[in-house]
Legacy VTK file of the C-alpha trace (Angstrom):
# vtk DataFile Version 3.0
C-alpha trace
ASCII
DATASET POLYDATA
POINTS 164 float
42.612 87.453 -152.396
43.639 86.574 -155.948
43.975 89.330 -158.524
41.834 89.271 -161.651
44.956 88.861 -163.812
45.934 85.654 -162.021
42.421 84.233 -162.107
42.040 84.877 -165.837
45.495 83.535 -166.715
45.175 80.467 -168.990
47.372 78.300 -166.742
45.173 79.068 -163.731
42.049 78.185 -165.719
43.715 74.994 -166.958
44.612 74.055 -163.367
40.973 74.496 -162.335
39.849 72.346 -165.267
42.318 69.627 -164.264
41.172 69.754 -160.632
37.548 69.546 -161.714
38.401 66.629 -164.001
39.943 64.730 -161.089
36.792 65.418 -159.049
34.578 64.281 -161.928
36.525 61.023 -162.251
36.172 60.454 -158.503
32.409 61.095 -158.630
31.950 58.834 -161.660
33.763 55.972 -159.921
31.657 56.607 -156.814
28.436 56.437 -158.852
29.587 53.279 -160.652
30.521 51.746 -157.293
27.112 52.619 -155.856
25.395 51.098 -158.908
27.023 47.746 -158.187
24.993 47.575 -154.963
21.728 45.966 -156.115
19.831 46.514 -152.898
19.503 50.281 -152.616
16.932 51.944 -150.410
14.841 54.791 -151.792
17.045 57.303 -149.964
20.156 55.709 -151.487
18.553 55.770 -154.958
17.771 59.467 -154.495
21.357 60.075 -153.325
22.685 58.135 -156.353
20.479 60.165 -158.713
21.747 63.417 -157.171
25.372 62.238 -157.484
24.756 61.260 -161.112
23.230 64.640 -161.980
26.070 66.461 -160.185
28.672 64.367 -162.028
27.043 65.035 -165.406
26.768 68.759 -164.608
30.445 68.835 -163.634
31.458 67.112 -166.883
29.356 69.570 -168.916
30.944 72.485 -167.018
34.422 71.104 -167.735
33.636 70.812 -171.444
32.310 74.385 -171.494
35.407 75.649 -169.666
37.646 73.880 -172.179
35.714 75.565 -174.989
35.978 78.972 -173.304
39.701 78.507 -172.658
40.254 77.505 -176.274
38.360 80.597 -177.472
40.346 82.831 -175.103
43.640 81.434 -176.388
42.561 81.783 -180.027
41.419 85.369 -179.408
44.677 86.177 -177.626
46.705 84.771 -180.526
44.597 86.761 -183.000
45.038 90.001 -181.031
48.786 89.437 -180.700
48.999 88.865 -184.454
47.021 92.055 -185.134
49.245 94.005 -182.753
52.397 92.706 -184.434
51.051 93.598 -187.878
49.948 97.044 -186.674
53.364 97.730 -185.165
55.033 96.652 -188.399
52.684 98.824 -190.467
53.272 101.823 -188.208
57.025 101.313 -188.462
56.779 101.158 -192.272
54.661 104.326 -192.404
57.084 106.218 -190.165
60.042 104.991 -192.230
58.282 106.080 -195.426
57.643 109.549 -194.005
61.245 109.931 -192.860
62.517 108.833 -196.280
60.250 111.414 -197.928
62.188 114.080 -196.039
65.411 112.747 -197.616
67.241 112.336 -194.324
70.790 111.040 -194.160
71.171 107.581 -192.588
72.327 109.166 -189.308
69.438 111.663 -189.294
67.050 108.834 -190.092
68.288 106.821 -187.101
68.069 109.826 -184.788
64.529 110.619 -185.994
63.479 106.997 -185.399
64.855 107.158 -181.864
62.944 110.410 -181.284
59.762 108.773 -182.539
60.373 105.926 -180.085
60.514 108.480 -177.264
64.230 108.744 -176.564
65.858 112.062 -175.681
69.191 113.362 -177.081
71.408 112.041 -174.244
69.893 108.554 -174.599
70.261 108.669 -178.386
73.878 109.823 -178.058
74.648 106.935 -175.737
73.010 104.391 -178.059
74.752 105.770 -181.142
78.087 106.222 -179.413
78.320 109.915 -180.311
78.205 113.194 -178.462
74.995 114.883 -177.449
76.042 117.878 -179.572
76.194 115.678 -182.675
72.708 114.356 -181.944
71.373 117.895 -181.454
72.906 118.954 -184.784
71.339 115.959 -186.510
67.997 116.743 -184.861
68.210 120.330 -186.122
68.737 118.993 -189.640
65.754 116.653 -189.222
63.567 119.533 -188.000
64.656 121.720 -190.925
63.965 118.992 -193.512
60.599 118.191 -191.904
59.755 121.924 -191.774
59.097 121.855 -188.026
60.582 123.710 -185.058
60.889 121.052 -182.363
60.409 117.465 -181.267
56.680 117.878 -180.540
56.004 119.337 -183.987
58.033 116.526 -185.562
55.924 113.881 -183.837
52.694 115.709 -184.706
53.815 115.982 -188.325
54.498 112.240 -188.516
51.195 111.387 -186.821
49.269 113.795 -189.067
50.769 112.131 -192.123
49.754 108.732 -190.767
46.137 109.882 -190.526
46.194 111.612 -193.903
47.631 108.596 -195.684
LINES 1 165
164 0 1 2 3 4 5 6 7 8 9 10 11 12 13 14 15 16 17 18 19 20 21 22 23 24 25 26 27 28 29 30 31 32 33 34 35 36 37 38 39 40 41 42 43 44 45 46 47 48 49 50 51 52 53 54 55 56 57 58 59 60 61 62 63 64 65 66 67 68 69 70 71 72 73 74 75 76 77 78 79 80 81 82 83 84 85 86 87 88 89 90 91 92 93 94 95 96 97 98 99 100 101 102 103 104 105 106 107 108 109 110 111 112 113 114 115 116 117 118 119 120 121 122 123 124 125 126 127 128 129 130 131 132 133 134 135 136 137 138 139 140 141 142 143 144 145 146 147 148 149 150 151 152 153 154 155 156 157 158 159 160 161 162 163
């Protein structure tokens, strides 16, 4: 069984459209070939009419699927653009708040890493310093932000986002 993610993936939808297009071309050639036979019985005329309607319906379905796929891709691009802008705006707001606390460049970096969810050992490794140095810088950040711990720091930043 195929997962919903695979079925809704644009490449999967495009593959279905291409397969349906091949089928539509086959059916159209079949109908045109049948039309070249001038002596058709009533049953053959009925069969030809059914094939013609099915071919037209398939072509209409393909055109609708192309339209839906186009709309999906445009919507996806729009949402990705909004997400990128939102992330940038959030980053700018957090930076502004940290600058308001007049942090040193090192404290600023440590506070940004905390906001991104890293813990002191991870920050120390990324910054190439000791965990003790990071803890000292975090203490300075907490003091300047007038908070007691990491959770209060994050809440303070988030509160300021909502207030501004």
